[in-house]
C-alpha positions in Angstrom: -10.1 -91.7 52.6 -7.5 -90.0 50.8 -8.0 -86.2 51.7 -8.3 -87.4 55.5 -5.0 -89.0 55.3 -3.7 -85.7 53.5 -5.1 -83.7 56.2 -3.5 -85.6 58.9 -0.5 -85.4 57.3 -0.3 -81.7 56.8 -1.5 -81.1 60.5 -5.2 -80.0 59.8 -7.8 -80.9 61.7 -10.5 -83.0 60.1 -13.0 -81.3 58.1 -16.2 -80.2 60.2 -19.7 -81.2 59.2 -21.2 -78.8 56.8 -24.3 -77.1 58.4 -27.7 -77.0 56.6 -28.7 -73.5 55.7 -31.3 -71.8 58.0 -34.7 -71.4 56.7 -36.5 -68.1 56.7 -38.3 -66.7 59.4 -41.7 -66.4 57.8 -41.4 -70.1 56.9 -41.1 -71.1 60.2 -44.3 -69.1 60.9 -46.0 -70.7 58.3 -45.0 -74.3 59.5 -45.6 -73.7 63.0 -49.1 -72.6 62.5 -50.7 -74.2 59.3 -54.0 -72.3 59.1 -52.4 -68.8 59.4 -52.3 -68.0 55.7 -55.9 -68.8 55.6 -56.9 -66.5 58.4 -54.8 -63.8 57.0 -56.6 -64.2 53.8 -60.2 -64.2 55.4 -59.0 -61.0 57.6 -58.0 -59.3 54.2 -61.4 -60.3 52.3 -63.2 -58.8 55.6 -61.4 -55.6 55.7 -61.9 -54.8 51.9 -65.8 -55.9 52.4 -65.7 -53.8 55.3 -64.3 -51.0 53.3 -66.4 -51.5 50.4 -69.6 -50.8 52.5 -68.0 -47.9 54.1 -67.3 -46.3 50.8 -70.7 -46.7 49.4 -72.6 -45.7 52.7 -71.2 -42.3 52.3 
């Protein structure tokens, strides 16, 4: 504990523990709702099919 003794001798407070970096919000959303990516893909495919049908019925 060399550094701790030096900090104490110099009158410095003990080192505070490092906090882990917070994760980005989208990661938390996908962790909270694990089926959300599949739902988004299905909705996207349905939209593309709907748009394709609408385009060819002109």
